[in-house]
C-alpha positions in Angstrom: 0.0 0.0 0.0 1.3 3.4 -0.9 2.5 5.4 2.0 0.6 8.5 2.7 2.0 11.5 0.9 2.9 14.6 3.0 1.9 18.0 1.9 5.5 18.7 0.8 5.4 15.6 -1.4 2.1 16.6 -2.9 3.5 20.0 -3.7 6.6 18.6 -5.3 4.6 16.2 -7.6 2.3 19.0 -8.7 4.9 21.7 -9.0 3.2 24.0 -6.6 4.0 25.5 -3.1 3.2 23.8 0.2 1.1 26.9 0.9 -1.1 26.1 -2.2 -1.6 22.5 -0.9 -2.6 23.9 2.5 -5.1 26.3 0.9 -6.8 23.5 -1.0 -7.0 21.2 2.1 -8.5 24.0 4.2 -10.9 25.3 1.6 -9.2 28.6 1.3 -9.4 31.0 -1.8 -6.5 31.9 -4.0 -6.2 28.6 -5.9 -7.4 28.0 -9.4 -10.1 25.5 -10.1 -7.6 23.5 -12.2 -5.0 23.3 -9.4 -7.7 22.5 -6.8 -9.0 19.6 -8.9 -5.5 18.3 -9.5 -4.7 18.3 -5.7 -7.9 16.5 -4.8 -7.4 14.0 -7.7 -3.8 13.2 -6.6 -5.0 12.8 -3.0 -7.5 10.2 -4.3 -4.9 8.4 -6.4 -2.0 8.3 -4.1 -1.3 9.2 -0.5 -4.9 9.9 0.4 -6.4 7.1 -1.7 -9.4 5.4 -0.2 -8.3 3.0 2.5 -10.0 -0.4 3.2 -12.5 1.3 5.5 -13.6 3.8 2.9 -13.8 1.2 0.2 -16.0 -1.0 2.3 -18.5 1.9 2.5 -19.0 1.6 -1.2 -19.1 -2.2 -1.4 -21.1 -3.2 1.7 -23.7 -1.7 4.0 -23.7 -1.5 7.8 -27.2 0.0 8.0 -25.7 2.7 10.3 -25.2 6.5 9.7 -23.0 8.6 12.0 -24.4 12.0 13.1 -21.3 14.0 14.1 -20.9 17.3 16.0 -17.8 19.1 17.4 -17.4 18.2 21.0 -17.1 21.7 22.3 -19.9 23.3 20.2 -23.5 24.0 21.1 -23.9 22.6 24.5 -27.5 21.3 24.5 -28.0 22.5 28.0 -27.5 26.0 26.8 -28.5 25.9 23.2 -30.7 22.8 22.5 -30.5 23.0 18.8 -28.8 19.9 17.4 -30.8 17.3 19.4 -33.9 18.2 17.4 -32.0 17.9 14.1 -30.8 14.4 15.2 -34.4 13.5 16.0 -35.5 14.5 12.5 -32.7 12.5 10.9 -33.3 9.5 13.1 -37.1 9.5 12.4 -36.5 9.5 8.6 -33.6 6.9 8.7 -35.6 4.5 10.9 -38.4 4.6 8.3 -35.7 3.4 5.8 -34.5 0.6 8.2 -31.3 2.6 8.8 -30.0 3.4 12.3 -28.1 6.4 13.5 -24.9 6.7 15.6 -24.6 10.0 17.5 -20.9 10.9 18.1 -18.7 13.9 18.7 -15.3 15.1 17.5 -12.6 16.4 19.8 -10.0 18.9 18.5 -7.3 16.2 18.0 -9.5 14.1 15.8 -10.6 17.1 13.9 -7.0 17.9 13.1 -6.2 14.2 12.3 -9.3 12.9 10.5 -7.7 9.6 9.6 -8.2 8.7 13.3 -12.0 9.1 13.2 -12.9 5.6 14.3 -16.5 5.6 12.9 -15.0 5.4 9.4 -11.6 3.8 10.2 -13.4 0.8 11.9 -16.0 0.5 9.1 -18.9 1.2 11.4 -21.0 3.4 9.2 -22.2 3.9 5.6 -22.0 7.7 5.6 -21.7 10.8 7.7 -24.0 13.7 8.6 -21.6 16.5 9.9 -23.5 19.1 11.8 -22.2 22.5 12.9 -20.3 25.5 11.5 -17.1 24.7 13.4 -16.4 21.3 11.8 -13.2 22.1 9.9 -12.9 22.1 6.1 -9.8 19.8 6.5 -12.0 17.1 8.2 -14.7 17.4 5.5 -12.3 17.4 2.6 -10.3 14.5 3.9 -13.4 12.3 4.0 -14.6 13.5 0.6 -11.2 12.5 -0.8 -11.6 9.1 0.8 -14.9 8.6 -1.0 -17.0 8.7 2.1 -20.6 9.7 1.5 -21.4 12.8 3.6 -23.8 15.8 4.1 -23.0 18.8 6.2 -25.6 20.8 8.1 -25.4 24.5 9.2 -22.1 24.6 7.3 -20.9 25.1 3.7 -17.4 25.2 2.1 -16.7 28.4 0.3 -14.4 27.0 -2.4 -15.3 23.3 -2.7 -18.5 21.6 -3.7 -20.2 19.5 -1.0 -23.7 18.4 -0.2 -25.0 20.8 2.5 -28.3 21.7 4.2 -28.7 25.3 5.5 -31.3 27.6 6.9 -32.4 30.7 5.1 -30.1 32.6 7.4 -30.0 35.7 5.2 -33.8 35.9 4.8 -34.5 35.2 8.4 -32.2 37.9 9.8 -33.4 40.3 7.1 -37.0 39.9 8.2 -36.0 40.2 11.9 -34.1 43.5 11.4 -36.8 44.8 9.1 -39.4 44.1 11.8 -37.4 46.2 14.3 -37.1 49.0 11.8 -40.9 48.9 11.2 -41.4 49.2 14.9 -39.5 52.5 14.9 -36.0 51.3 16.0 -33.2 53.2 14.4 -30.0 52.2 16.3 -29.9 48.5 15.9 -26.8 46.4 16.7 -26.1 42.9 15.4 -24.3 40.5 17.8 -22.6 38.1 15.5 -20.9 34.7 15.9 -17.5 34.0 14.3 -17.2 35.5 10.8 -15.8 32.2 9.4 -19.2 30.5 10.1 -21.6 30.6 7.1 -24.6 31.2 9.5 -22.9 34.3 11.0 -22.0 35.7 7.6 -25.4 35.2 6.1 -27.3 36.5 9.2 -25.1 39.5 9.3 -25.6 40.1 5.6 -29.4 39.9 6.0 -29.3 42.4 8.9 -27.0 44.8 7.0 -29.3 44.6 3.9 -32.4 45.6 6.0 -30.6 48.5 7.5 -29.2 49.6 4.2 -32.6 49.7 2.7 -33.8 51.9 5.5 -30.7 54.2 5.1 -29.4 53.2 8.5 -25.8 52.3 9.5 -25.1 48.7 10.4 -23.2 48.2 13.7 -21.8 44.8 14.5 -20.0 43.1 17.4 -18.3 39.8 16.7 -17.9 37.0 19.3 -15.8 33.9 19.2 -18.8 31.6 20.0 -22.6 31.8 20.2 -23.3 31.2 23.9 -25.0 33.0 26.7 -21.6 34.1 28.0 -20.5 35.4 24.6 -23.8 37.3 24.3 -23.2 39.0 27.6 -19.7 40.0 26.5 -20.9 41.2 23.1 -23.8 43.2 24.6 -21.5 44.9 27.1 -19.2 45.9 24.3 -22.1 47.2 22.2 -23.4 49.3 25.1 -20.0 50.8 25.6 -19.7 51.7 21.9 -23.3 52.7 21.2 -24.9 53.6 24.6 -28.0 55.0 22.8 -28.8 51.8 20.9 -32.5 50.9 20.8 -32.5 47.4 19.1 -30.5 44.2 19.1 -30.5 41.4 16.6 -28.5 38.4 18.0 -27.0 35.6 16.0 -28.9 33.0 18.0 -31.2 32.8 21.0 -28.4 31.9 23.5 -26.6 35.2 22.6 -29.9 37.1 22.8 -30.5 35.7 26.3 -27.0 36.9 27.4 -27.7 40.3 25.9 -31.0 40.5 27.8 -29.2 39.8 31.1 -26.8 42.6 30.5 -29.4 45.1 29.3 -31.5 44.4 32.4 -28.6 44.7 34.8 -27.7 48.0 33.2 -31.1 49.4 33.8 -32.4 49.2 30.2 -36.1 48.1 29.9 -36.9 45.5 27.3 -38.6 46.3 25.0 -39.3 49.9 26.0 -35.7 51.0 25.8 -34.2 48.2 23.7 -36.0 45.6 21.6 -34.2 42.2 21.3 -34.5 39.6 18.5 -33.0 36.1 18.7 -32.6 33.3 16.1 -33.4 29.6 16.2 -36.5 29.5 18.5 -35.1 27.1 21.1 -37.3 26.2 24.1 -35.6 28.7 26.4 -36.9 31.6 24.2 -40.3 31.3 25.8 -38.9 31.3 29.4 -37.0 34.6 29.3 -38.4 37.8 30.9 -39.9 39.1 28.7 -40.4 36.2 26.3 -37.9 36.4 23.3 -38.9 37.2 19.8 -37.0 35.0 17.5 -36.6 33.4 14.0 -38.0 29.9 14.0 -35.7 27.3 12.4 -37.3 24.0 11.3 -34.7 21.9 13.1 -36.3 18.5 12.6 -36.7 19.2 8.9 -33.0 20.0 8.6 -32.3 16.5 9.9 -34.8 14.9 7.5 -33.4 16.8 4.5 -29.8 15.8 5.4 -30.7 12.1 5.9 -32.7 12.0 2.6 -29.8 13.5 0.7 -27.2 11.2 2.3 -29.2 8.0 1.4 -29.4 9.3 -2.1 -25.6 9.8 -2.3 -25.0 6.4 -0.7 -27.2 4.8 -3.4 -25.6 6.8 -6.2 -22.1 8.3 -5.4 -22.0 10.0 -8.8 -24.8 12.5 -7.9 -23.5 16.1 -8.1 -23.4 18.0 -4.8 -26.4 20.2 -3.9 -27.1 23.0 -1.5 -30.5 22.7 0.2 -32.0 25.9 1.9 -34.7 25.4 4.5 -37.0 28.3 5.2 -37.6 30.2 8.4 -40.4 32.3 10.0 -40.6 35.1 12.5 -41.9 34.3 16.0 -43.0 37.6 17.6 -43.1 37.9 21.4 -42.8 40.6 24.1 -39.1 41.3 23.7 -39.9 43.4 20.7 -43.1 44.8 22.0 -45.4 42.3 20.1 
């Protein structure tokens, strides 16, 4: 069996720099389509050629699908988002006599995808990778191995892959537009990491709504989308724009953190500051006042991903598709509704 090629060896064979190889493997721009295709093709033919485990996925069936999240992301006690997606996927797969294995990635396995045991030990027929913080390197490695996979709440910018997303742009556009229609004029967006597609699209929707109303977008970026990061981002926003009168948060957890800071600083919600979340998790009805939010059809995301994955397993030659699931506004008292 051919030894795995290093990035340096790949670069030498293709006559390109190691930096170019790294950009391809991490889904970074600045590489031509021709070079990108040659790198991925050489990976498939040589050092990254499908191993016995990956080949077995194409020639036999285990009747098991792995649903994978990053170990440190989206603690279900704080942001119960992915358990509902798993439930949707599991419901559909069970109707097809396929079972689901829920597992998580630690940082070490993310950096060394060849050590991911669900594939290495031939346990599963394919992967549903859920979350914006699953690295392009992990995704592209398994694609190069011929492993059927679909990603949820994530999308590569420079490589084609099957993905299922929310209408993040449309949902945040409608939320910000609603605040504007309610008379708010100094609206801040509390964003998650800019490298996440959901953060970029929600921020873009917010900015588009403000631009249409001839208002200036104001954004604060956080390293994660938790209650704690919402508190930190809200504190920063109040320091920079003390007269703000509206908040659009990247998700409900951040909105809950923002509401805590606003209340502790003496701002009345919604009289002084209106707050909008995103996702419509169960906690959004338990805040004081209840949180207006953008409803995400979480179970449907799981169903759509599972359907697509079974299609790809049945026909590996299907071209990748991007599926967008719609959203709707849920209006509650945090925006005066």
